[in-house]
C-alpha positions in Angstrom: 139.3 98.6 106.6 140.3 101.9 108.2 143.4 102.8 106.3 142.2 106.4 106.0 141.2 106.8 109.6 144.4 108.0 111.1 144.8 110.7 108.4 141.4 112.0 109.0 141.8 112.0 112.8 145.1 113.9 112.5 143.5 116.5 110.4 140.5 116.8 112.8 142.9 117.1 115.8 144.7 120.0 114.2 141.4 121.6 113.4 140.3 121.1 117.1 143.3 123.2 118.2 142.4 125.9 115.8 138.7 125.9 117.0 139.6 125.9 120.7 141.7 129.0 120.1 138.6 130.7 118.6 136.1 129.3 121.0 135.6 132.6 122.9 134.2 134.4 119.9 130.6 135.4 120.1 130.3 135.7 116.3 130.0 131.9 115.7 127.0 130.9 113.5 125.4 127.8 112.2 126.6 126.5 108.9 124.3 125.6 106.0 124.2 121.9 107.1 122.6 122.7 110.4 125.6 122.1 112.7 125.6 124.0 116.0 128.0 126.8 116.6 131.2 126.3 118.6 129.8 128.2 121.6 126.7 126.0 121.6 128.8 122.9 121.4 130.8 123.9 124.5 127.9 124.9 126.7 125.9 121.8 125.7 128.7 119.4 126.7 129.6 120.5 130.2 128.1 117.5 131.9 126.5 119.8 134.5 122.9 118.8 133.6 122.4 121.6 131.1 120.5 121.0 127.9 122.5 119.0 125.3 121.8 120.1 121.7 122.5 117.6 118.9 122.6 118.0 115.2 121.1 115.1 113.2 121.5 114.7 109.5 119.1 112.4 107.7 118.4 111.4 104.1 114.7 110.7 104.3 111.9 112.3 102.4 108.2 111.6 101.8 106.7 109.3 104.3 110.0 108.3 105.8 110.9 111.9 106.3 107.6 112.7 108.0 107.9 109.6 110.3 111.4 110.4 111.3 110.5 114.0 112.1 107.6 112.7 114.2 110.1 110.6 116.1 112.4 113.5 116.7 109.6 115.7 117.9 108.3 113.0 120.3 111.8 112.4 121.6 112.4 116.1 122.2 109.1 116.4 124.0 110.0 113.5 126.3 113.6 114.5 126.9 113.8 118.2 127.7 117.5 118.0 128.5 118.4 116.5 125.1 117.2 118.4 122.0 117.8 117.0 118.5 117.6 119.1 115.4 116.8 117.1 112.3 118.3 118.4 109.0 117.0 116.7 105.9 119.5 116.3 103.1 118.8 115.1 99.5 119.3 111.3 99.3 121.5 111.5 96.2 123.8 114.0 97.8 123.7 112.8 101.4 126.8 110.5 101.6 129.0 112.9 99.7 128.0 115.8 101.9 128.4 113.8 105.1 131.9 112.6 104.1 133.0 116.0 103.0 131.6 117.7 106.1 133.2 115.3 108.5 136.5 115.7 106.8 136.3 119.4 107.2 135.3 119.2 110.9 131.8 120.4 110.2 129.9 117.1 110.4 126.8 116.5 112.5 126.6 114.9 115.9 124.4 112.1 114.6 124.0 110.7 111.1 122.2 108.0 109.2 123.9 105.2 107.3 122.6 102.2 105.3 124.2 99.1 106.5 125.5 98.6 103.0 127.3 102.0 103.2 128.9 101.4 106.6 132.1 99.7 105.4 133.0 102.8 103.3 132.1 105.2 106.2 134.2 103.2 108.6 137.1 102.9 106.1 137.1 106.7 105.6 137.0 107.4 109.3 133.6 108.9 109.2 131.7 106.4 111.4 133.1 105.9 114.9 132.8 102.8 117.2 130.1 103.0 119.8 130.8 100.6 122.6 132.0 102.9 125.3 129.3 105.5 124.7 126.6 102.7 124.3 127.5 101.4 127.7 127.1 104.9 129.2 123.8 105.3 127.4 122.5 101.9 128.6 122.2 100.3 125.2 121.4 96.6 125.5 122.7 95.0 122.3 120.7 91.8 123.1 117.4 93.6 122.4 118.2 93.9 118.6 117.5 91.3 116.0 120.8 89.4 115.8 120.9 89.1 112.0 120.6 92.9 111.6 123.0 93.7 114.4 125.7 91.3 113.1 125.8 93.3 109.9 126.7 96.4 111.8 129.5 94.8 113.8 133.1 95.1 112.6 136.0 93.3 114.3 133.7 92.7 117.3 133.0 96.4 117.6 129.6 98.1 117.2 129.6 101.0 114.7 125.8 101.7 114.4 122.4 101.4 116.1 120.2 99.6 113.6 116.6 101.0 113.5 115.2 98.7 110.8 115.7 96.4 107.9 113.9 97.0 104.6 114.0 93.7 102.7 112.7 92.5 99.4 109.3 90.9 99.7 106.3 89.9 97.6 103.0 91.8 97.3 99.8 90.3 95.8 96.5 91.5 94.5 93.8 89.6 96.4 91.1 90.2 93.8 93.2 88.8 90.9 94.4 85.8 92.9 90.8 85.1 93.9 89.8 85.3 90.2 92.4 82.7 89.4 91.4 80.4 92.3 94.7 81.0 94.1 93.5 82.9 97.2 93.0 80.8 100.3 90.3 81.3 102.9 92.9 83.0 105.0 93.4 85.6 102.4 96.8 84.4 101.4 98.2 82.9 98.2 97.9 79.2 97.6 101.4 78.5 96.4 103.8 75.6 96.7 107.2 76.7 98.1 109.5 75.4 95.4 110.9 76.3 92.1 108.3 74.3 90.2 105.6 75.4 92.6 106.2 79.1 91.8 106.2 78.4 88.1 102.9 76.5 88.4 101.4 79.4 90.4 102.4 81.9 87.8 101.2 79.7 85.0 97.8 79.4 86.5 97.6 83.2 86.8 98.6 83.6 83.2 95.9 81.2 82.1 93.1 82.5 84.2 93.6 86.2 84.5 91.5 88.6 82.3 93.2 90.0 79.2 95.5 92.9 79.9 96.4 91.6 83.4 99.9 90.2 84.1 100.9 87.5 86.5 104.1 89.3 87.8 105.2 92.9 87.8 108.9 93.4 87.9 111.4 95.8 86.5 113.5 94.5 83.6 116.7 96.2 84.7 118.9 97.1 87.7 117.7 97.1 91.3 114.7 94.8 91.7 115.7 91.9 89.4 119.2 92.1 91.0 117.4 91.8 94.4 115.5 88.8 93.2 118.7 87.2 91.9 120.5 87.9 95.2 117.6 86.2 97.0 117.5 83.1 94.9 121.3 82.8 94.9 121.3 83.1 98.7 118.4 80.5 99.0 120.8 78.0 97.4 123.4 78.8 100.1 125.5 80.7 97.6 128.6 82.5 98.8 128.7 86.3 98.8 130.3 87.7 95.6 133.6 88.5 97.4 136.0 86.4 99.5 136.3 86.5 103.3 139.4 88.6 103.0 137.6 91.0 100.6 140.4 90.8 98.1 138.9 88.6 95.3 135.6 87.5 93.8 134.1 84.3 95.2 130.9 83.6 93.3 129.5 80.1 93.3 129.1 80.2 89.5 126.8 77.1 89.2 124.3 78.6 91.8 124.6 82.1 90.3 123.8 80.8 86.8 120.9 78.7 88.1 119.3 81.7 89.8 119.8 84.0 86.8 118.5 81.4 84.3 115.4 80.9 86.5 114.7 84.7 86.4 115.4 85.0 82.7 112.8 82.3 82.0 110.2 84.3 83.9 110.8 87.1 81.3 111.4 85.2 78.1 110.4 81.5 78.3 107.1 81.9 80.2 106.3 85.6 79.5 105.0 86.1 83.0 106.5 89.6 83.2 105.7 92.5 80.9 108.8 93.4 79.0 110.0 97.0 78.8 107.5 98.0 81.4 108.1 101.7 82.0 106.7 101.6 85.5 106.1 98.2 87.2 105.0 99.9 90.4 102.2 101.6 88.5 101.3 98.3 86.8 100.7 96.7 90.2 99.2 99.8 91.8 96.6 100.1 89.0 95.5 96.5 89.5 97.1 95.1 86.3 99.4 92.6 87.9 98.7 89.8 90.3 102.0 89.9 92.2 105.0 92.1 92.4 108.3 92.1 94.3 110.1 95.0 95.8 111.2 96.5 99.1 108.9 96.8 102.1 108.8 100.6 101.6 106.0 100.1 99.1 103.6 99.1 101.8 102.8 102.6 102.7 102.2 103.5 99.1 99.8 100.6 98.5 97.9 101.5 101.7 97.1 104.9 100.3 95.9 103.5 97.0 92.1 103.5 96.7 90.6 100.2 95.6 93.8 98.2 95.9 93.1 95.1 98.0 96.5 93.7 98.5 98.6 91.4 100.8 102.3 91.2 101.7 104.5 88.2 102.5 108.1 86.9 102.3 109.1 86.0 98.8 108.5 82.2 98.2 111.2 79.7 99.1 112.2 78.7 95.6 115.3 76.8 96.7 116.7 75.2 99.8 116.3 77.9 102.5 114.4 81.1 103.1 116.5 84.1 102.2 116.2 87.4 100.6 117.9 90.7 99.8 117.7 93.5 102.3 119.4 96.6 103.6 118.9 98.5 106.9 118.9 102.0 108.2 121.2 102.6 111.1 122.2 105.6 113.3 125.9 106.5 113.5 128.0 108.9 115.4 130.3 110.6 112.9 133.8 111.7 113.8 133.9 115.2 115.2 136.7 117.7 115.8 135.9 117.9 119.5 134.8 114.5 120.8 132.4 115.1 123.7 131.5 112.1 125.8 128.3 113.7 127.1 127.1 114.4 123.6 127.9 110.9 122.4 126.0 109.5 125.4 123.0 111.7 124.7 123.2 110.8 121.0 123.0 107.1 121.8 120.2 107.6 124.2 118.4 109.2 121.3 119.4 106.4 118.8 118.3 103.6 121.2 115.0 105.4 121.8 114.4 105.6 118.1 114.9 101.8 117.9 112.7 101.2 120.9 109.9 103.2 119.2 110.0 101.4 115.9 106.2 101.2 115.7 106.3 104.8 114.5 109.0 104.1 112.0 107.2 101.0 110.8 104.4 103.1 109.3 106.4 103.4 106.1 106.7 99.6 106.0 110.1 99.0 107.5 110.7 96.1 109.9 111.8 97.4 113.3 115.3 96.3 114.4 114.0 95.4 117.9 111.7 92.4 118.0 110.0 93.6 121.2 108.3 96.3 119.0 106.3 93.6 117.3 104.4 93.0 120.5 103.4 96.7 120.9 99.6 97.3 120.3 100.4 100.2 117.9 102.4 97.8 115.7 99.9 94.9 115.9 97.1 97.3 114.9 98.9 98.1 111.6 97.9 95.6 108.9 100.4 93.7 106.7 103.6 94.3 108.8 103.2 91.3 111.0 102.9 89.2 107.8 106.5 89.8 106.9 108.4 90.6 110.1 110.0 87.1 110.0 112.1 88.3 107.0 114.3 90.3 109.3 116.0 87.1 110.3 116.4 85.7 106.7 117.9 88.8 105.0 121.3 87.9 103.5 123.5 91.0 104.1 126.7 91.4 102.0 130.1 91.0 103.4 131.8 94.1 104.9 133.5 95.4 101.7 133.7 99.1 101.0 133.4 98.2 97.3 129.9 96.7 97.5 128.2 99.5 95.8 130.8 99.7 93.0 130.4 96.0 92.5 126.6 96.2 92.4 126.5 99.2 90.0 129.5 98.5 87.7 129.6 94.7 87.6 126.3 93.1 88.7 123.8 95.5 87.2 125.8 95.9 84.0 125.9 92.2 83.1 122.7 90.9 84.8 120.8 93.4 82.6 122.3 91.7 79.6 120.9 88.4 80.9 117.4 89.8 81.5 117.3 91.3 78.0 118.4 87.9 76.6 121.5 89.4 75.0 124.0 87.3 76.9 124.1 83.8 78.4 124.3 83.6 82.2 127.5 81.7 82.0 129.2 84.3 79.9 127.8 87.1 82.0 129.2 85.7 85.3 132.5 85.2 83.6 132.6 88.9 82.9 131.2 89.7 86.4 134.1 87.8 87.9 136.6 89.8 85.8 135.0 93.1 86.7 134.9 92.4 90.4 138.6 91.5 90.3 139.3 94.8 88.7 137.2 96.8 91.2 138.8 95.0 94.3 142.3 95.7 93.0 141.7 99.5 92.7 
């Protein structure tokens, strides 16, 4: 997993010798990524009670960006001896810039990583293990949701502080469900939790909704139908798509095909979903779809939409067990040229505080990583979130392969899209997926 780690550390050690020789210069300045100068690093890490300054790189924009900045501001206000500077990077460029900066010895003190990206960051020596610093910072691992935490543990070592999970859930339009007679007195859908039950639910919607309204809004390609497939495959107890040793594909083909055919029928056999929908978010947001499925990040968007009376819930249990797709945001401590125990301790005090104050982060819809947050009045006062917090324990995270994103983009998306467009049988598609995964894992 960490075959590149020693090479990177050796380079950083050499760089640290060079930096220490230049440490007395008063002409040091901040780089474009927001890292502190060498002089600032030295004075901040003396352990003498002086203020510790920490650079924090994030990839959040929009509501997420505003909420994270609010958290940083509140932490800085409450911790005058630890000051965090939040530098917002563009999402699409974030991981490349982080890896490059760490390799050059210019990385931040604190970073963000999706759980799905952790394997690659660990493998490249970017993310460091946290156990010693976490102990010094008073981090209690038992306060985290175990399912989320397990996904961030590698070889029994902790590499990240989880702050949320953002899973795939179902949203519904209360007005349209009421029109179809499918909204209970509790304001929730009347739906049987089974494969046939979900088809009956959507069939009733199709029959009773006004003209121009669709039972189900979902993209026809890429992320969201893949997330639904992952959920239905996992609900059958399907294996991950790679083996335990991460060297070969291990798809349970029968279950994979069953899940894919079920979804294809939603598009083509039953015509529940609008084909070639240019914007399925807009279809739901404008009140033209009874249900839609996507990540919890949409909650904040729907709340700001005038006239949209909606609800949120876990996706239905179509098969044997409740399960869904999900990812998570975590806080990591990147490898630095001069590893400073005091800065690492301060950084994890900050990271743990962020997780403890998940009620602020939850404003965007994310599920906090610490269950104790669910009992905070500020969290309970927010609508919708409590209706899907249980999903945190039923997310099926992928195995710890650093090839997960390549597999998703270059194998899964490519051939699942052929299924959704009805251009390839599910059996043929998964044969090709197996071949493609084998090729990716051998590279």
